[in-house]
ChimeraX commands (.cxc) that place a marker at each C-alpha (Angstrom):
marker #1 position -0.04,0.00,-0.05 radius 0.5
marker #1 position 1.00,3.45,-0.87 radius 0.5
marker #1 position 0.72,6.26,1.72 radius 0.5
marker #1 position 0.31,9.96,0.11 radius 0.5
marker #1 position 0.58,13.09,2.18 radius 0.5
marker #1 position 0.13,16.65,1.22 radius 0.5
marker #1 position 1.21,19.21,3.70 radius 0.5
marker #1 position -0.16,23.03,3.36 radius 0.5
marker #1 position -0.11,25.87,5.37 radius 0.5
marker #1 position -3.37,25.32,6.41 radius 0.5
marker #1 position -4.34,21.55,6.57 radius 0.5
marker #1 position -2.69,18.27,5.67 radius 0.5
marker #1 position -4.47,15.97,3.65 radius 0.5
marker #1 position -3.65,12.22,3.45 radius 0.5
marker #1 position -4.72,9.34,1.34 radius 0.5
marker #1 position -4.23,5.57,1.53 radius 0.5
marker #1 position -4.06,3.68,-1.98 radius 0.5
marker #1 position -3.74,-0.21,-2.54 radius 0.5
marker #1 position -3.07,-0.06,-6.55 radius 0.5
marker #1 position -5.34,2.70,-8.27 radius 0.5
marker #1 position -8.33,1.94,-5.53 radius 0.5
marker #1 position -8.28,4.72,-2.52 radius 0.5
marker #1 position -8.87,2.92,0.45 radius 0.5
marker #1 position -9.24,6.09,2.82 radius 0.5
marker #1 position -8.68,9.44,3.26 radius 0.5
marker #1 position -8.11,11.95,5.91 radius 0.5
marker #1 position -7.77,16.15,6.15 radius 0.5
marker #1 position -6.01,17.25,9.73 radius 0.5
marker #1 position -4.74,20.64,11.08 radius 0.5
marker #1 position -1.37,21.15,9.90 radius 0.5
marker #1 position -0.29,23.56,12.92 radius 0.5
marker #1 position 2.78,25.12,13.37 radius 0.5
marker #1 position 5.10,22.42,14.25 radius 0.5
marker #1 position 5.11,18.61,14.79 radius 0.5
marker #1 position 7.62,15.96,16.59 radius 0.5
marker #1 position 8.25,12.58,14.96 radius 0.5
marker #1 position 6.69,10.91,17.63 radius 0.5
marker #1 position 3.70,13.18,17.13 radius 0.5
marker #1 position 3.45,12.07,13.25 radius 0.5
marker #1 position 3.66,8.55,14.67 radius 0.5
marker #1 position 0.97,8.72,16.84 radius 0.5
marker #1 position -1.03,10.24,14.24 radius 0.5
marker #1 position -0.39,7.35,11.50 radius 0.5
marker #1 position -1.14,4.86,13.69 radius 0.5
marker #1 position -4.58,6.27,15.03 radius 0.5
marker #1 position -5.73,6.89,11.76 radius 0.5
marker #1 position -4.47,3.05,9.86 radius 0.5
marker #1 position -5.73,1.51,13.11 radius 0.5
marker #1 position -9.02,2.89,12.54 radius 0.5
marker #1 position -9.58,0.93,9.03 radius 0.5
marker #1 position -10.21,-2.49,9.29 radius 0.5
marker #1 position -7.66,-4.74,7.90 radius 0.5
marker #1 position -4.86,-2.37,7.40 radius 0.5
marker #1 position -1.63,-2.97,8.99 radius 0.5
marker #1 position 0.90,-0.65,9.20 radius 0.5
marker #1 position 3.33,-3.06,7.86 radius 0.5
marker #1 position 1.03,-3.27,4.88 radius 0.5
marker #1 position 2.72,0.28,3.63 radius 0.5
marker #1 position 5.46,-0.43,1.53 radius 0.5
marker #1 position 5.48,3.18,0.16 radius 0.5
marker #1 position 5.18,7.04,0.92 radius 0.5
marker #1 position 5.09,10.31,-1.04 radius 0.5
marker #1 position 5.04,13.78,0.35 radius 0.5
marker #1 position 4.48,17.08,-0.90 radius 0.5
marker #1 position 4.94,19.70,1.17 radius 0.5
marker #1 position 4.82,23.84,1.54 radius 0.5
marker #1 position 5.69,23.86,5.25 radius 0.5
marker #1 position 9.84,23.06,4.97 radius 0.5
marker #1 position 9.74,22.83,8.97 radius 0.5
marker #1 position 7.53,19.96,9.29 radius 0.5
marker #1 position 9.66,17.68,6.49 radius 0.5
marker #1 position 12.24,16.01,8.83 radius 0.5
marker #1 position 9.65,14.84,11.25 radius 0.5
marker #1 position 7.65,13.26,8.74 radius 0.5
marker #1 position 10.71,11.64,7.16 radius 0.5
marker #1 position 11.85,10.06,10.59 radius 0.5
marker #1 position 7.93,9.09,11.16 radius 0.5
marker #1 position 8.09,7.25,7.76 radius 0.5
marker #1 position 11.02,5.17,8.55 radius 0.5
marker #1 position 10.21,4.66,12.18 radius 0.5
marker #1 position 6.58,3.66,11.45 radius 0.5
marker #1 position 6.48,1.62,8.26 radius 0.5
marker #1 position 10.18,1.35,7.71 radius 0.5
marker #1 position 10.49,3.20,4.51 radius 0.5
marker #1 position 11.73,6.58,3.26 radius 0.5
marker #1 position 9.43,8.87,1.60 radius 0.5
marker #1 position 9.81,10.21,-1.85 radius 0.5
marker #1 position 9.37,14.07,-1.44 radius 0.5
marker #1 position 8.32,15.96,-4.23 radius 0.5
marker #1 position 10.84,18.43,-5.20 radius 0.5
marker #1 position 13.61,19.16,-7.54 radius 0.5
marker #1 position 14.99,16.30,-9.47 radius 0.5
marker #1 position 11.73,14.43,-9.01 radius 0.5
marker #1 position 10.30,12.61,-11.96 radius 0.5
marker #1 position 7.00,14.14,-12.77 radius 0.5
marker #1 position 6.80,13.94,-16.78 radius 0.5
marker #1 position 5.70,17.54,-16.53 radius 0.5
marker #1 position 7.19,20.20,-18.87 radius 0.5
marker #1 position 7.59,23.22,-16.82 radius 0.5
marker #1 position 8.09,26.69,-18.72 radius 0.5
marker #1 position 8.53,29.69,-16.16 radius 0.5
marker #1 position 11.59,31.62,-15.64 radius 0.5
marker #1 position 12.59,29.54,-12.24 radius 0.5
marker #1 position 11.12,25.95,-12.11 radius 0.5
marker #1 position 12.48,25.76,-8.48 radius 0.5
marker #1 position 9.81,28.19,-7.38 radius 0.5
marker #1 position 6.77,26.65,-8.24 radius 0.5
marker #1 position 5.12,25.17,-4.84 radius 0.5
marker #1 position 5.20,21.04,-4.65 radius 0.5
marker #1 position 1.35,21.47,-4.30 radius 0.5
marker #1 position 0.74,22.92,-7.56 radius 0.5
marker #1 position 3.26,20.55,-9.55 radius 0.5
marker #1 position 1.52,17.62,-7.99 radius 0.5
marker #1 position -1.93,19.01,-8.88 radius 0.5
marker #1 position -0.91,19.62,-12.59 radius 0.5
marker #1 position 0.11,15.85,-12.71 radius 0.5
marker #1 position -2.69,14.46,-11.17 radius 0.5
marker #1 position -4.96,16.49,-13.74 radius 0.5
marker #1 position -3.36,15.26,-16.55 radius 0.5
marker #1 position -3.55,11.75,-15.42 radius 0.5
marker #1 position -6.97,11.76,-16.19 radius 0.5
marker #1 position -7.55,14.75,-18.79 radius 0.5
marker #1 position -5.56,16.18,-21.42 radius 0.5
marker #1 position -4.57,20.10,-21.42 radius 0.5
marker #1 position -5.21,22.65,-21.89 radius 0.5
marker #1 position -6.42,23.03,-18.17 radius 0.5
marker #1 position -6.65,25.45,-15.74 radius 0.5
marker #1 position -6.62,23.89,-11.86 radius 0.5
marker #1 position -7.78,26.26,-8.95 radius 0.5
marker #1 position -6.54,25.11,-5.82 radius 0.5
marker #1 position -9.00,27.15,-2.81 radius 0.5
marker #1 position -6.19,26.62,-0.21 radius 0.5
marker #1 position -4.67,29.17,2.34 radius 0.5
marker #1 position -3.85,30.89,-0.79 radius 0.5
marker #1 position -5.85,30.26,-4.06 radius 0.5
marker #1 position -3.87,29.30,-6.64 radius 0.5
marker #1 position -4.47,29.06,-10.68 radius 0.5
marker #1 position -2.34,27.08,-12.85 radius 0.5
marker #1 position -2.22,26.93,-16.55 radius 0.5
marker #1 position -1.66,23.86,-18.45 radius 0.5
marker #1 position -0.95,24.08,-22.11 radius 0.5
marker #1 position -2.55,21.79,-24.64 radius 0.5
marker #1 position 0.60,19.19,-24.61 radius 0.5
marker #1 position 0.67,19.11,-21.03 radius 0.5
marker #1 position 3.17,21.68,-20.31 radius 0.5
marker #1 position 2.96,23.90,-17.01 radius 0.5
marker #1 position 2.83,27.37,-18.49 radius 0.5
marker #1 position 2.53,29.40,-15.06 radius 0.5
marker #1 position -0.26,30.87,-13.03 radius 0.5
marker #1 position -1.61,33.22,-10.12 radius 0.5
marker #1 position -1.54,33.51,-6.81 radius 0.5
marker #1 position -4.35,35.52,-5.06 radius 0.5
marker #1 position -5.22,35.53,-0.98 radius 0.5
marker #1 position -7.01,32.88,0.30 radius 0.5
marker #1 position -10.93,33.18,0.97 radius 0.5
marker #1 position -10.39,32.67,4.60 radius 0.5
marker #1 position -7.44,34.99,4.94 radius 0.5
marker #1 position -9.63,37.49,3.15 radius 0.5
marker #1 position -12.12,37.20,5.90 radius 0.5
marker #1 position -10.00,37.25,8.60 radius 0.5
marker #1 position -8.11,40.44,7.43 radius 0.5
marker #1 position -11.58,42.19,7.31 radius 0.5
marker #1 position -12.14,41.03,10.65 radius 0.5
marker #1 position -9.05,41.91,12.05 radius 0.5
marker #1 position -8.74,45.18,9.84 radius 0.5
marker #1 position -12.03,46.77,10.54 radius 0.5
marker #1 position -12.70,47.42,13.94 radius 0.5
marker #1 position -16.94,47.20,13.93 radius 0.5
marker #1 position -17.11,44.63,11.63 radius 0.5
marker #1 position -17.96,40.79,13.09 radius 0.5
marker #1 position -16.27,37.70,11.91 radius 0.5
marker #1 position -18.45,35.59,10.08 radius 0.5
marker #1 position -19.04,32.14,9.13 radius 0.5
marker #1 position -18.39,31.63,5.30 radius 0.5
marker #1 position -21.37,30.61,3.55 radius 0.5
marker #1 position -23.57,31.68,0.18 radius 0.5
marker #1 position -26.47,33.82,1.21 radius 0.5
marker #1 position -29.26,33.74,-0.78 radius 0.5
marker #1 position -29.32,37.22,-2.79 radius 0.5
marker #1 position -26.11,39.40,-3.28 radius 0.5
marker #1 position -27.91,42.58,-1.81 radius 0.5
marker #1 position -27.83,41.55,1.59 radius 0.5
marker #1 position -30.44,43.25,4.48 radius 0.5
marker #1 position -27.97,43.00,7.34 radius 0.5
marker #1 position -24.07,43.48,7.88 radius 0.5
marker #1 position -23.50,39.62,8.64 radius 0.5
marker #1 position -25.21,38.95,4.99 radius 0.5
marker #1 position -23.23,41.79,3.39 radius 0.5
marker #1 position -20.20,40.42,4.38 radius 0.5
marker #1 position -20.76,36.72,3.43 radius 0.5
marker #1 position -22.32,38.25,-0.28 radius 0.5
marker #1 position -19.26,40.19,-0.27 radius 0.5
marker #1 position -16.79,37.08,0.21 radius 0.5
marker #1 position -18.56,34.22,-1.86 radius 0.5
marker #1 position -20.06,36.08,-4.76 radius 0.5
marker #1 position -17.36,38.48,-4.74 radius 0.5
marker #1 position -14.23,35.79,-4.68 radius 0.5
marker #1 position -16.59,33.69,-7.47 radius 0.5
marker #1 position -16.41,36.93,-9.44 radius 0.5
marker #1 position -12.56,36.98,-8.98 radius 0.5
marker #1 position -12.41,33.39,-10.11 radius 0.5
marker #1 position -14.52,33.67,-13.09 radius 0.5
marker #1 position -12.47,36.86,-14.02 radius 0.5
marker #1 position -8.86,35.37,-13.76 radius 0.5
marker #1 position -10.05,32.34,-15.44 radius 0.5
marker #1 position -11.44,34.15,-18.46 radius 0.5
marker #1 position -8.05,36.24,-18.92 radius 0.5
marker #1 position -6.23,32.97,-18.50 radius 0.5
marker #1 position -8.16,31.44,-21.19 radius 0.5
marker #1 position -7.57,33.94,-23.60 radius 0.5
marker #1 position -3.48,33.89,-23.14 radius 0.5
marker #1 position -3.88,30.01,-23.60 radius 0.5
marker #1 position -5.92,30.76,-26.76 radius 0.5
marker #1 position -8.17,27.77,-26.51 radius 0.5
marker #1 position -11.07,26.79,-24.31 radius 0.5
marker #1 position -9.43,25.01,-21.16 radius 0.5
marker #1 position -11.02,22.49,-19.05 radius 0.5
marker #1 position -11.10,23.89,-15.26 radius 0.5
marker #1 position -10.94,21.80,-12.30 radius 0.5
marker #1 position -11.02,23.13,-8.87 radius 0.5
marker #1 position -9.94,21.26,-5.89 radius 0.5
marker #1 position -9.24,22.27,-1.84 radius 0.5
marker #1 position -11.41,22.95,0.77 radius 0.5
marker #1 position -13.52,25.91,-0.47 radius 0.5
marker #1 position -13.79,24.41,-3.88 radius 0.5
marker #1 position -17.59,23.22,-3.52 radius 0.5
marker #1 position -18.92,26.41,-2.21 radius 0.5
marker #1 position -17.27,28.71,-4.76 radius 0.5
marker #1 position -17.68,26.58,-7.78 radius 0.5
marker #1 position -21.77,26.76,-6.80 radius 0.5
marker #1 position -21.88,30.40,-7.49 radius 0.5
marker #1 position -18.84,30.85,-10.45 radius 0.5
marker #1 position -19.68,29.88,-13.82 radius 0.5
marker #1 position -16.52,28.71,-15.04 radius 0.5
marker #1 position -15.84,25.86,-13.49 radius 0.5
marker #1 position -16.20,22.86,-15.14 radius 0.5
marker #1 position -15.14,19.75,-12.54 radius 0.5
marker #1 position -14.49,19.54,-8.59 radius 0.5
marker #1 position -12.41,17.40,-7.61 radius 0.5
marker #1 position -11.11,17.11,-3.82 radius 0.5
marker #1 position -8.69,14.24,-4.19 radius 0.5
marker #1 position -6.78,15.89,-7.27 radius 0.5
marker #1 position -3.28,16.58,-4.76 radius 0.5
marker #1 position -3.60,12.58,-4.07 radius 0.5
marker #1 position -4.15,11.39,-7.59 radius 0.5
marker #1 position -1.15,13.69,-8.54 radius 0.5
marker #1 position 1.17,12.04,-5.47 radius 0.5
marker #1 position 0.22,8.21,-6.60 radius 0.5
marker #1 position 1.02,9.11,-10.46 radius 0.5
marker #1 position 4.62,10.80,-9.21 radius 0.5
marker #1 position 5.35,7.62,-6.97 radius 0.5
marker #1 position 4.83,5.57,-9.77 radius 0.5
marker #1 position 7.11,7.39,-11.94 radius 0.5
marker #1 position 9.87,7.42,-9.60 radius 0.5
marker #1 position 9.09,3.67,-8.00 radius 0.5
marker #1 position 11.95,1.73,-9.02 radius 0.5
marker #1 position 14.51,5.16,-7.70 radius 0.5
marker #1 position 12.86,4.66,-4.46 radius 0.5
marker #1 position 13.32,0.92,-4.17 radius 0.5
marker link #1:1,2 radius 0.2
marker link #1:2,3 radius 0.2
marker link #1:3,4 radius 0.2
marker link #1:4,5 radius 0.2
marker link #1:5,6 radius 0.2
marker link #1:6,7 radius 0.2
marker link #1:7,8 radius 0.2
marker link #1:8,9 radius 0.2
marker link #1:9,10 radius 0.2
marker link #1:10,11 radius 0.2
marker link #1:11,12 radius 0.2
marker link #1:12,13 radius 0.2
marker link #1:13,14 radius 0.2
marker link #1:14,15 radius 0.2
marker link #1:15,16 radius 0.2
marker link #1:16,17 radius 0.2
marker link #1:17,18 radius 0.2
marker link #1:18,19 radius 0.2
marker link #1:19,20 radius 0.2
marker link #1:20,21 radius 0.2
marker link #1:21,22 radius 0.2
marker link #1:22,23 radius 0.2
marker link #1:23,24 radius 0.2
marker link #1:24,25 radius 0.2
marker link #1:25,26 radius 0.2
marker link #1:26,27 radius 0.2
marker link #1:27,28 radius 0.2
marker link #1:28,29 radius 0.2
marker link #1:29,30 radius 0.2
marker link #1:30,31 radius 0.2
marker link #1:31,32 radius 0.2
marker link #1:32,33 radius 0.2
marker link #1:33,34 radius 0.2
marker link #1:34,35 radius 0.2
marker link #1:35,36 radius 0.2
marker link #1:36,37 radius 0.2
marker link #1:37,38 radius 0.2
marker link #1:38,39 radius 0.2
marker link #1:39,40 radius 0.2
marker link #1:40,41 radius 0.2
marker link #1:41,42 radius 0.2
marker link #1:42,43 radius 0.2
marker link #1:43,44 radius 0.2
marker link #1:44,45 radius 0.2
marker link #1:45,46 radius 0.2
marker link #1:46,47 radius 0.2
marker link #1:47,48 radius 0.2
marker link #1:48,49 radius 0.2
marker link #1:49,50 radius 0.2
marker link #1:50,51 radius 0.2
marker link #1:51,52 radius 0.2
marker link #1:52,53 radius 0.2
marker link #1:53,54 radius 0.2
marker link #1:54,55 radius 0.2
marker link #1:55,56 radius 0.2
marker link #1:56,57 radius 0.2
marker link #1:57,58 radius 0.2
marker link #1:58,59 radius 0.2
marker link #1:59,60 radius 0.2
marker link #1:60,61 radius 0.2
marker link #1:61,62 radius 0.2
marker link #1:62,63 radius 0.2
marker link #1:63,64 radius 0.2
marker link #1:64,65 radius 0.2
marker link #1:65,66 radius 0.2
marker link #1:66,67 radius 0.2
marker link #1:67,68 radius 0.2
marker link #1:68,69 radius 0.2
marker link #1:69,70 radius 0.2
marker link #1:70,71 radius 0.2
marker link #1:71,72 radius 0.2
marker link #1:72,73 radius 0.2
marker link #1:73,74 radius 0.2
marker link #1:74,75 radius 0.2
marker link #1:75,76 radius 0.2
marker link #1:76,77 radius 0.2
marker link #1:77,78 radius 0.2
marker link #1:78,79 radius 0.2
marker link #1:79,80 radius 0.2
marker link #1:80,81 radius 0.2
marker link #1:81,82 radius 0.2
marker link #1:82,83 radius 0.2
marker link #1:83,84 radius 0.2
marker link #1:84,85 radius 0.2
marker link #1:85,86 radius 0.2
marker link #1:86,87 radius 0.2
marker link #1:87,88 radius 0.2
marker link #1:88,89 radius 0.2
marker link #1:89,90 radius 0.2
marker link #1:90,91 radius 0.2
marker link #1:91,92 radius 0.2
marker link #1:92,93 radius 0.2
marker link #1:93,94 radius 0.2
marker link #1:94,95 radius 0.2
marker link #1:95,96 radius 0.2
marker link #1:96,97 radius 0.2
marker link #1:97,98 radius 0.2
marker link #1:98,99 radius 0.2
marker link #1:99,100 radius 0.2
marker link #1:100,101 radius 0.2
marker link #1:101,102 radius 0.2
marker link #1:102,103 radius 0.2
marker link #1:103,104 radius 0.2
marker link #1:104,105 radius 0.2
marker link #1:105,106 radius 0.2
marker link #1:106,107 radius 0.2
marker link #1:107,108 radius 0.2
marker link #1:108,109 radius 0.2
marker link #1:109,110 radius 0.2
marker link #1:110,111 radius 0.2
marker link #1:111,112 radius 0.2
marker link #1:112,113 radius 0.2
marker link #1:113,114 radius 0.2
marker link #1:114,115 radius 0.2
marker link #1:115,116 radius 0.2
marker link #1:116,117 radius 0.2
marker link #1:117,118 radius 0.2
marker link #1:118,119 radius 0.2
marker link #1:119,120 radius 0.2
marker link #1:120,121 radius 0.2
marker link #1:121,122 radius 0.2
marker link #1:122,123 radius 0.2
marker link #1:123,124 radius 0.2
marker link #1:124,125 radius 0.2
marker link #1:125,126 radius 0.2
marker link #1:126,127 radius 0.2
marker link #1:127,128 radius 0.2
marker link #1:128,129 radius 0.2
marker link #1:129,130 radius 0.2
marker link #1:130,131 radius 0.2
marker link #1:131,132 radius 0.2
marker link #1:132,133 radius 0.2
marker link #1:133,134 radius 0.2
marker link #1:134,135 radius 0.2
marker link #1:135,136 radius 0.2
marker link #1:136,137 radius 0.2
marker link #1:137,138 radius 0.2
marker link #1:138,139 radius 0.2
marker link #1:139,140 radius 0.2
marker link #1:140,141 radius 0.2
marker link #1:141,142 radius 0.2
marker link #1:142,143 radius 0.2
marker link #1:143,144 radius 0.2
marker link #1:144,145 radius 0.2
marker link #1:145,146 radius 0.2
marker link #1:146,147 radius 0.2
marker link #1:147,148 radius 0.2
marker link #1:148,149 radius 0.2
marker link #1:149,150 radius 0.2
marker link #1:150,151 radius 0.2
marker link #1:151,152 radius 0.2
marker link #1:152,153 radius 0.2
marker link #1:153,154 radius 0.2
marker link #1:154,155 radius 0.2
marker link #1:155,156 radius 0.2
marker link #1:156,157 radius 0.2
marker link #1:157,158 radius 0.2
marker link #1:158,159 radius 0.2
marker link #1:159,160 radius 0.2
marker link #1:160,161 radius 0.2
marker link #1:161,162 radius 0.2
marker link #1:162,163 radius 0.2
marker link #1:163,164 radius 0.2
marker link #1:164,165 radius 0.2
marker link #1:165,166 radius 0.2
marker link #1:166,167 radius 0.2
marker link #1:167,168 radius 0.2
marker link #1:168,169 radius 0.2
marker link #1:169,170 radius 0.2
marker link #1:170,171 radius 0.2
marker link #1:171,172 radius 0.2
marker link #1:172,173 radius 0.2
marker link #1:173,174 radius 0.2
marker link #1:174,175 radius 0.2
marker link #1:175,176 radius 0.2
marker link #1:176,177 radius 0.2
marker link #1:177,178 radius 0.2
marker link #1:178,179 radius 0.2
marker link #1:179,180 radius 0.2
marker link #1:180,181 radius 0.2
marker link #1:181,182 radius 0.2
marker link #1:182,183 radius 0.2
marker link #1:183,184 radius 0.2
marker link #1:184,185 radius 0.2
marker link #1:185,186 radius 0.2
marker link #1:186,187 radius 0.2
marker link #1:187,188 radius 0.2
marker link #1:188,189 radius 0.2
marker link #1:189,190 radius 0.2
marker link #1:190,191 radius 0.2
marker link #1:191,192 radius 0.2
marker link #1:192,193 radius 0.2
marker link #1:193,194 radius 0.2
marker link #1:194,195 radius 0.2
marker link #1:195,196 radius 0.2
marker link #1:196,197 radius 0.2
marker link #1:197,198 radius 0.2
marker link #1:198,199 radius 0.2
marker link #1:199,200 radius 0.2
marker link #1:200,201 radius 0.2
marker link #1:201,202 radius 0.2
marker link #1:202,203 radius 0.2
marker link #1:203,204 radius 0.2
marker link #1:204,205 radius 0.2
marker link #1:205,206 radius 0.2
marker link #1:206,207 radius 0.2
marker link #1:207,208 radius 0.2
marker link #1:208,209 radius 0.2
marker link #1:209,210 radius 0.2
marker link #1:210,211 radius 0.2
marker link #1:211,212 radius 0.2
marker link #1:212,213 radius 0.2
marker link #1:213,214 radius 0.2
marker link #1:214,215 radius 0.2
marker link #1:215,216 radius 0.2
marker link #1:216,217 radius 0.2
marker link #1:217,218 radius 0.2
marker link #1:218,219 radius 0.2
marker link #1:219,220 radius 0.2
marker link #1:220,221 radius 0.2
marker link #1:221,222 radius 0.2
marker link #1:222,223 radius 0.2
marker link #1:223,224 radius 0.2
marker link #1:224,225 radius 0.2
marker link #1:225,226 radius 0.2
marker link #1:226,227 radius 0.2
marker link #1:227,228 radius 0.2
marker link #1:228,229 radius 0.2
marker link #1:229,230 radius 0.2
marker link #1:230,231 radius 0.2
marker link #1:231,232 radius 0.2
marker link #1:232,233 radius 0.2
marker link #1:233,234 radius 0.2
marker link #1:234,235 radius 0.2
marker link #1:235,236 radius 0.2
marker link #1:236,237 radius 0.2
marker link #1:237,238 radius 0.2
marker link #1:238,239 radius 0.2
marker link #1:239,240 radius 0.2
marker link #1:240,241 radius 0.2
marker link #1:241,242 radius 0.2
marker link #1:242,243 radius 0.2
marker link #1:243,244 radius 0.2
marker link #1:244,245 radius 0.2
marker link #1:245,246 radius 0.2
marker link #1:246,247 radius 0.2
marker link #1:247,248 radius 0.2
marker link #1:248,249 radius 0.2
marker link #1:249,250 radius 0.2
marker link #1:250,251 radius 0.2
marker link #1:251,252 radius 0.2
marker link #1:252,253 radius 0.2
marker link #1:253,254 radius 0.2
marker link #1:254,255 radius 0.2
marker link #1:255,256 radius 0.2
marker link #1:256,257 radius 0.2
marker link #1:257,258 radius 0.2
marker link #1:258,259 radius 0.2
view
């Protein structure tokens, strides 16, 4: 079995594959710092909840991380818990992706993994929108080449900034109100964040599609993808497991080197 782990700034998403079949997946808070022992306990707890799964059944691990201070603890935890050295997505790893940017090392591992996951199921051109702590837009050309993208503050960051910088505005739970024109402050904020963010997403996708020169398939992933896709107009598919699929694909491309 293969354990895949995507460490984001806010959440860590994990999945367990047996061949091409996803046996289980989990989402946990990343936190500021975890020790090797904490990761060992987390792995033990999550896997033991799955009937018929033994720790020794995990024979490979693939990790993408945008939080470098977590990497050493994760590396040690995989070695101690499963007896395997994890494959970290980074420079020198085979992805099959042609990266056409000024400095390929600047592209986040999560964005590379998303692109690989999308291309494993669909041809280019593609636009991938990942609603994470930051919202990222990635453009994939018709030949599967990574052309670059856009980064904007995530919707939760925007909501937090509004509360922290405007003394009289309350913190609100994010949800889509039934109308854009609200009749109270909470609805005003919710409408601005959700409908405003959806229009931002549609606008950037439109501009990117124009530069690509062909109509792309637009795939959304990340925690807020279902909410924004419900009010945006240019998102074609929602795939909450896109990153896990990409990690599985990358591990397969590098399996002989890992072994």
